[in-house]
N, C-alpha and C positions, 0 to 999 in steps of 0.2 A: 369777475369777483363773485363769490358765492354769499348769499344771504341765507342764514340758518336761524330757525326759531326752535328753542328748547325750553322745557319746563324748568330745568336747573342748569346753572352755569358752573363751569369749572372755576375753583377757587382761584387758580392762577390767571384765569382770564378776567375775573372781576378785579383782582388786584392790579392787573394791566390797566384796565379802564380808570381805576382810582388814581393810579400814578400818573397817567396822562392828563387827567382832569386837575390834578395837584400841579403839575408842571405848568399847565395853562394859567392857572389861578395865580401862581407865583409870578409867572411872566407879566401878567396884567397888573398885579398889586404890588410886587416887589416884597412881599411878605412871605418869607421862607422858613418860618418856625414851626411848621406843622409836625406834630408827634402823636402817636397813638397812646390811648389809655386803656389798659386791659387789667382787670382786677377779678380774680376768681377765689371762690371758697370750695374746697375739695374735701371729700370724706377720706377715711384712712385707706380705702382702696384706690384713691386718686379720681374718683368719679366727681364731676362738677356738680355741686349742690347749688350754688349761686354764682352769678357773674355779672359784670358790667363791661361794656366795650364803647368806645368813643374815640374822640381825639380832640387835641388842642390846636388852635391855629389863630393867629392874629388877635391874641388875648381873649379868646373865647373857648370854653369848653363845650363840645357837642357830644351829648350822650345819645348814642344810637340804639343800644339794647341794655336793659337791666332785667334779670330774670332771677327768681328764686323757686327752687323745686317745691311743689305744692306741699309736701310733708315737712318742709323746713320753714314755711311761712309762719309769721308771728313771733319769731325769735330774734328780731332785729337785724337780720342779715342785709335786707334792702337798705336799712339805714346806714349800716356800716359800709356798704358798697358806695352809696351815694356820697356820704361824707368823706370817704377816702378819695374819691374822684375829685370832689371839690377842693380838698387839701392839695392833692397833686396838681390841680390846675392853678390854684392860687400861688403855689410854689413856682410855677412856670410864668407868672405874671398875668394870669387871666383875671378879667374883671366881671365876666359874665358867663353864664352857663345857659344852655338851650337844650330842649329835648321835645320829643313828640310823644303822645299817648292817646290811646283810644278811650272813649267813654266808658267802656266795659273793663278797662284795665286798671289804672292807677291814678287817675287825676287827684283824688283825695289824698293819697299818700304823698305825692309831690307837693301839694298845697301845704301839708304840715311842715315842709321844710323850706317854705318861702318861695316856691315857684308860682308864678302867676300866668294864666292864660292870656295870650295876646292875639290869638286867632283860632278860629274853629271852622272845620269844614264839615258840613252837613252831609248825611248820608254816605259816610265813609267808614266802615262799609255800610250797606243798606240798613236803615233803621238805627244807626248809631253815628257818633261824631269822632273826628280826629281833632285833638287839641294841640296847639303849639304852645309851649311854655317857655318862660325865661326867668332867670334869677340873677340879681346883681350880687356878685361875690365881694365879700369884705376884704 
């Protein structure tokens, strides 16, 4: 068997790993309701201006990425994405949302919408912190 190290993984290979971990988690928990959440804002040319990606599983929304192009910030797109994901998750029966953010990214943004830090990892990356946030959904 060969072991390879690469700077970037093929999308299909990453999806393979995610699927195998999901299969394992389902086998151990009996919870098989996992679904992706993907929300995008595009300009007239179809380019992504903002987006959110995550998934729901076991009554929890896990937001993995939320991004707004720099020239489109301050227009409420991040809020729209976040609230749309929460609504979609609530519609799936989710009672909690979780996400991670860096100290130099958007902790204050998420706090405005009721997200609370429940853990912090110091010096990730060096000189900064990684925050783990949660919110109970109504």
